[in-house]
C-alpha positions as CSV (number, residue, x, y, z in Angstrom):
1,M,-32.6,-14.4,-9.1
2,S,-34.0,-12.1,-6.5
3,H,-34.4,-8.4,-6.4
4,I,-33.3,-5.8,-3.8
5,D,-35.3,-2.6,-3.5
6,I,-33.2,0.5,-3.2
7,K,-35.0,3.1,-1.0
8,T,-34.4,6.7,-0.1
9,E,-33.4,7.6,3.4
10,I,-34.7,11.2,3.2
11,T,-37.2,13.3,1.3
12,G,-35.7,15.2,-1.6
13,N,-35.2,15.9,-5.2
14,I,-33.7,13.4,-7.7
15,W,-30.8,15.5,-8.9
16,K,-28.8,13.1,-11.1
17,I,-29.0,9.4,-12.2
18,V,-25.4,8.1,-12.4
19,A,-26.0,4.4,-13.2
20,Q,-27.8,2.8,-16.1
21,V,-30.1,-0.2,-16.2
22,G,-27.9,-3.2,-16.9
23,D,-24.9,-1.9,-15.1
24,R,-23.0,-4.3,-12.8
25,L,-22.8,-2.7,-9.4
26,S,-20.7,-3.4,-6.4
27,E,-21.9,-2.7,-2.9
28,S,-21.7,1.1,-2.2
29,D,-21.5,2.1,-5.9
30,P,-23.6,5.3,-6.5
31,I,-26.9,4.9,-8.4
32,I,-28.6,8.2,-7.9
33,I,-27.7,11.5,-6.4
34,M,-30.4,13.4,-4.5
35,E,-30.5,17.0,-3.4
36,S,-32.1,17.9,-0.1
37,M,-31.5,21.0,2.0
38,K,-28.9,22.2,-0.5
39,M,-26.8,19.0,0.1
40,E,-26.0,16.2,-2.4
41,I,-26.8,12.8,-1.0
42,P,-25.8,9.7,-2.9
43,I,-28.1,6.6,-3.0
44,M,-25.8,3.6,-3.3
45,A,-26.1,-0.1,-4.1
46,S,-26.7,-2.1,-0.9
47,E,-25.3,-5.3,-2.5
48,D,-23.4,-6.5,-5.5
49,G,-25.6,-7.1,-8.5
50,R,-27.1,-5.8,-11.8
51,L,-29.2,-2.7,-11.9
52,S,-32.5,-4.0,-13.2
53,E,-34.8,-0.9,-12.8
54,I,-34.7,2.8,-12.2
55,L,-38.1,3.9,-11.0
56,V,-37.5,7.7,-10.9
57,A,-36.4,10.4,-13.3
58,E,-34.2,13.4,-12.8
59,G,-36.2,16.2,-11.2
60,D,-38.7,13.9,-9.4
61,I,-39.4,14.7,-5.8
62,V,-39.4,11.6,-3.6
63,A,-40.5,10.9,0.0
64,E,-38.4,9.1,2.6
65,G,-38.6,5.4,2.1
66,S,-39.5,5.6,-1.6
67,V,-38.2,2.7,-3.8
68,V,-36.1,4.4,-6.5
69,A,-34.3,1.4,-8.1
70,R,-34.0,-2.4,-8.0
71,I,-30.9,-4.6,-8.1
72,E,-31.0,-8.2,-9.3
73,V,-28.7,-10.3,-7.1
C-alpha cells in the first residue's frame, strides 16, 4: 500500500473535519472544510482510498501547502 498526502491550496483555518480515520473515500469526497477570507473551502480526496491519518484539528491555522491528511491507496 502507498500513501497520498492531502495538502492545502491556501492559508486558512481548519473549520470542520468531515471524514474520520478509516473512512473509505472516493476521489473528490470532502475530508476537511477550511475557512479563509470568510469563505468555506473544502479539501477533498485526490484519489479513491482509505483515510489513514488526519494531521490537524478543528481550529488549527495552516499554511498553503501543509499536509493535513493521508489516504492509503
